[in-house]
Each structure stands twice: as structure tokens, then as C-alpha cells.
C-alpha positions as CSV (number, residue, x, y, z in Angstrom):
1,M,0.0,0.0,0.0
2,T,1.3,3.5,-0.9
3,L,0.4,6.7,0.8
4,S,-1.1,8.9,-1.9
5,C,-1.7,12.1,0.2
6,E,-1.5,13.4,3.7
7,I,-3.9,16.2,4.7
8,P,-3.0,17.6,8.1
9,L,-5.9,19.7,9.5
10,D,-5.2,22.4,12.0
11,P,-7.9,22.7,14.8
12,G,-9.9,25.8,14.3
13,P,-13.4,27.1,13.4
14,E,-13.1,26.4,9.7
15,I,-11.9,23.2,8.1
16,D,-11.8,23.0,4.3
17,F,-13.4,19.6,3.7
18,E,-13.3,20.1,0.0
19,A,-9.5,19.5,0.2
20,I,-10.2,16.0,1.3
21,P,-10.7,13.6,-1.6
22,N,-13.7,11.3,-1.7
23,V,-11.7,8.2,-2.3
24,P,-10.9,5.0,-0.4
25,G,-8.6,5.8,2.5
26,V,-7.6,5.5,6.1
27,F,-7.7,8.2,8.7
28,L,-6.7,9.0,12.3
29,I,-8.8,11.2,14.6
30,W,-6.9,12.3,17.7
31,P,-9.2,14.0,20.1
32,R,-8.0,16.4,22.8
33,E,-9.0,13.8,25.4
34,G,-9.2,10.0,25.1
35,A,-7.8,7.5,22.7
36,P,-7.2,8.1,19.0
37,Y,-9.5,6.6,16.5
38,F,-8.1,4.9,13.4
39,G,-10.5,4.1,10.6
40,R,-10.7,2.7,7.1
41,T,-13.4,3.7,4.6
42,S,-14.3,3.5,0.9
43,L,-15.3,7.2,0.7
44,L,-13.0,9.4,2.9
45,R,-14.7,12.8,2.8
46,Q,-18.1,11.3,3.2
47,R,-17.0,9.4,6.2
48,L,-15.4,12.4,7.9
49,I,-18.2,14.9,7.4
50,G,-21.2,12.6,7.2
51,P,-24.3,12.7,4.9
52,R,-25.8,15.9,6.3
53,Y,-23.0,18.1,4.9
54,N,-22.1,16.1,1.8
55,N,-23.6,17.5,-1.4
56,E,-23.2,14.1,-3.1
57,W,-26.1,12.8,-1.0
58,C,-28.6,15.5,-1.9
């Protein structure tokens, strides 16, 4: 497996989710408190932002 891109996101009020490709991928969510969450998905952007904010579901 080859890493095709790395998208570091700085915490803040605005995150540009359009910069995240909607392709198969893995992701790591590291909250301020608690254990990190490592996931795998077939549609990365959709998984991170959910169907309510994804125009592809409308």
C-alpha cells in the first residue's frame, strides 16, 4: 500500500473539507482527550463529514 496524500488539519473554526478527496482511505482522529480513532473507509470525505454536509447525498 502506498500513501497517496497526507492532509493535516489544524484545529480551528473552519476546516476545508473540499480539500479531502472522496476516495478509499484510512484516517486517524486524535481528540483532545481520550484514545485516538483509526478508521478505514471507501469514501474518505463522506466518512469524515457525514451525509448531512455532503452534497453528493442531496
